[in-house]
VOGU-3710 file (C-alpha; in Angstrom, 3 decimals, decimal comma):
1> xxxxxxxxxx> 7,208/-19,538/10,956  5,665/-18,814/7,507  8,530/-20,441/5,487  9,155/-18,083/2,536  11,553/-17,910/-0,528  11,569/-15,040/-2,673  11,668/-15,283/-6,585  13,271/-11,837/-7,968  16,094/-11,445/-10,525  17,165/-8,239/-9,501
11> xxxxxxxxxx> 19,628/-9,515/-6,133  19,723/-6,294/-4,682  15,666/-5,613/-5,005  16,174/-9,353/-3,728  17,939/-9,030/-0,986  14,788/-5,705/-0,084  12,780/-8,187/0,293  14,401/-9,757/2,687  14,650/-7,928/4,512  11,391/-6,291/4,248
21> xxxxxxxxxx> 9,669/-9,677/5,201  11,949/-10,037/7,699  10,535/-7,519/9,865  7,128/-8,517/9,901  6,489/-10,921/12,706  5,488/-14,854/12,003  7,422/-14,955/8,903  11,218/-16,481/7,790  13,206/-15,931/4,421  14,570/-19,433/3,962
31> xxxxxxxxxx> 16,159/-18,914/0,199  15,951/-16,343/-2,449  15,971/-17,776/-6,716  17,028/-15,826/-9,888  15,285/-17,448/-12,220  12,533/-19,690/-13,273  14,931/-22,981/-12,821  16,072/-22,251/-9,214  12,833/-20,868/-7,925  11,165/-24,504/-9,294
41> xxxxxxxxxx> 14,561/-26,068/-7,191  14,589/-24,135/-3,934  10,638/-25,195/-3,970  11,381/-28,472/-3,734  14,430/-28,947/-1,433  13,876/-25,800/0,854  10,007/-25,940/1,124  8,348/-22,874/1,368  4,748/-22,532/2,591  4,844/-19,007/0,711
51> xxxxxxxxxx> 6,457/-17,856/-2,547  6,956/-14,320/-3,508  7,648/-13,860/-7,089  7,981/-11,534/-9,942  6,981/-12,240/-13,208  9,722/-10,870/-14,828  12,433/-13,558/-14,851  15,390/-14,215/-17,029  14,231/-17,278/-17,998  10,715/-17,227/-18,151
61> xxxxxxxxxx> 8,452/-15,761/-16,249  6,991/-16,264/-12,066  3,557/-17,101/-14,031  5,533/-20,042/-15,093  7,109/-21,432/-12,233  2,929/-21,002/-10,951  2,094/-23,045/-13,852  4,742/-26,106/-13,416  4,296/-26,110/-9,234  0,280/-26,454/-10,121
71> xxxxxxxxxx> 0,787/-29,498/-12,533  3,559/-30,531/-10,301  1,802/-34,226/-8,356  4,896/-33,865/-5,895  3,599/-32,673/-2,437  1,693/-29,307/-1,677  1,995/-26,543/-4,223  3,144/-22,953/-1,901  1,256/-19,866/-1,775  2,805/-17,101/-3,983
81> xxxxxxxxxx> 1,998/-13,133/-4,328  2,864/-11,758/-6,951  5,850/-8,739/-6,701  6,518/-6,927/-10,045  6,514/-4,137/-12,789  4,250/-6,157/-14,355  0,536/-4,165/-14,518  -0,736/-5,368/-17,064  -4,096/-6,834/-16,543  -3,782/-10,201/-18,381
91> xxxxxxxxxx> -0,928/-11,297/-16,080  -3,272/-10,278/-13,762  -6,129/-12,241/-14,283  -3,389/-15,336/-15,497  -2,309/-15,214/-11,853  -5,624/-15,289/-10,414  -6,194/-18,059/-12,658  -3,766/-19,744/-11,027  -4,278/-19,475/-7,706  -1,969/-16,868/-6,617
101> xxxxxxxxxx> -2,774/-15,033/-3,425  -1,694/-11,370/-4,171  -0,766/-9,036/-6,653  1,731/-5,974/-5,296  2,827/-3,664/-8,194  7,039/-2,068/-7,786  8,376/0,057/-6,339  6,794/-0,270/-3,127  7,350/-0,020/0,463  8,168/-2,278/3,459
111> xxxxxxxxxx> 4,039/-1,228/4,599  2,303/-2,160/1,907  4,579/-5,841/1,730  3,139/-5,939/5,600  -0,645/-5,431/4,904  -0,296/-8,375/2,701  1,848/-10,359/4,713  -0,118/-9,554/8,046  -3,509/-10,283/6,189  -1,819/-13,658/4,803
121> xxxxxxxxxx> -1,117/-14,881/8,024  -4,159/-13,938/9,573  -5,720/-16,152/7,176  -3,757/-19,229/8,151  -4,353/-18,506/11,773  -8,191/-18,655/10,979  -8,095/-21,810/8,643  -5,633/-23,407/11,260  -8,086/-22,520/14,230  -11,347/-24,098/12,747
131> xxxxxxxxxx> -9,228/-27,299/12,074  -8,790/-29,817/9,310  -12,116/-31,560/9,603  -14,283/-28,301/10,181  -17,709/-27,865/8,786  -18,035/-23,961/8,159  -20,945/-21,921/7,790  -21,250/-19,078/5,998  -19,891/-16,489/8,865  -16,715/-18,664/8,505
141> xxxxxxxxxx> -15,955/-18,748/5,032  -16,926/-14,677/5,373  -14,144/-14,440/8,105  -11,671/-16,281/5,948  -12,250/-13,991/2,758  -12,101/-11,263/4,385  -8,726/-12,354/6,507  -6,868/-12,595/2,898  -7,642/-9,050/1,449  -5,714/-6,298/3,996
151> xxxxxxxxxx> -7,293/-3,479/4,767  -6,302/-0,465/2,715  -5,501/2,276/4,699  -5,808/5,938/2,569  -3,191/6,153/0,309  -2,789/9,879/1,611  -2,973/9,885/4,899  -4,489/13,440/7,158  -1,560/16,490/7,178  0,665/15,697/10,564
161> xxxxxxxxxx> 0,173/11,673/10,148  3,148/9,939/8,698  2,436/6,792/6,688  4,805/4,109/7,725  3,528/5,079/11,795  -0,249/4,986/10,401  0,892/1,749/9,152  2,494/0,156/11,890  -0,266/1,731/14,440  -2,567/-0,462/11,977
171> xxxxxxxxxx> -1,274/-3,080/11,689  -0,072/-3,636/16,036  -4,284/-3,509/16,150  -5,138/-5,904/12,814  -2,377/-8,719/14,143  -3,846/-8,050/18,068  -5,952/-10,951/19,963  -7,830/-8,486/21,757  -8,783/-5,001/22,120  -5,581/-2,472/22,826
181> xxxxxxxxxx> -5,742/0,708/24,849  -3,759/3,553/23,498  -0,873/2,758/26,497  -0,723/-0,574/24,972  -1,043/0,265/21,106  1,748/2,476/22,121  4,143/-0,224/23,981  3,912/-2,669/20,977  4,460/0,215/18,482  7,028/1,936/19,758
191> xxxxxxxxxx> 5,519/5,521/19,809  4,668/7,679/22,866  1,344/7,022/24,204  0,235/10,529/22,626  0,590/9,703/18,880  -0,729/6,283/19,511  -3,649/8,236/20,529  -4,177/10,232/17,739  -3,616/7,542/15,600  -6,153/5,201/16,900
201> xxxxxxxxxx> -8,218/8,355/16,457  -7,892/9,113/12,564  -7,887/5,270/12,188  -11,160/5,034/13,874  -12,885/8,100/12,014  -11,473/5,887/8,485  -13,370/3,115/10,026  -10,298/1,154/9,600  -10,588/0,717/13,630  -13,213/0,298/15,695
211> xxxxxxxxxx> -13,695/2,412/18,975  -15,040/0,360/22,457  -15,992/2,236/25,622  -15,154/-0,175/28,949  -16,884/1,213/32,235  -15,290/0,509/35,586  -16,742/0,855/38,667  -15,843/4,845/38,985  -14,707/7,771/36,422  -14,510/7,739/32,721
221> xxxxxxxxx> -14,767/4,854/30,755  -11,408/3,733/29,271  -11,116/3,430/25,397  -10,288/-0,142/23,641  -9,380/-0,475/19,755  -10,314/-3,336/18,149  -9,706/-4,024/14,376  -12,774/-3,860/11,655  -13,730/-7,514/11,271
//
């Protein structure tokens, strides 16, 4: 489980973000902090691996949290995804320079955050699979940088397609360790097989999912679906 600390001065927004995180497999919320001082203390006592970090805080900025943690010699700094209403390009560039692994502009829904978290989890899985002493080739490096960036879903799905359902089906394919049939995708997401098939076909047309045909001894080939690397 990826230990996650939510830093936001609005307790209602913080609670919503905690709820979003709890729905994503592989993550657990270990605490909440409303300001810079409590965020720094929570990092030292709770040892989170990931921060969901607002920029606007009552006693400073989330960027100040990153600066202080970067300069802190005591232990490894957690990764951070900025979750903020700050659209200023200077803040975005500063966050990048300070090593933030993502920047999500408020307001956003659970699907958008799930995409960022899923991409982050995939990156951790790939790094762990390589091992601490591994030497990487260009293919490994490309795969790591690709995993760090979520594949963007169409901002406006085609008529008759729900954005949350589209994100749900896409996440099932993204996180699967193998190719899936429409029936298997339906079981994972809780939708009907027909609905899963319709959304998978749409994702294939958009270039976000790859269709593979599995030929058996007799009959029509089975349609299998796999994430686009």
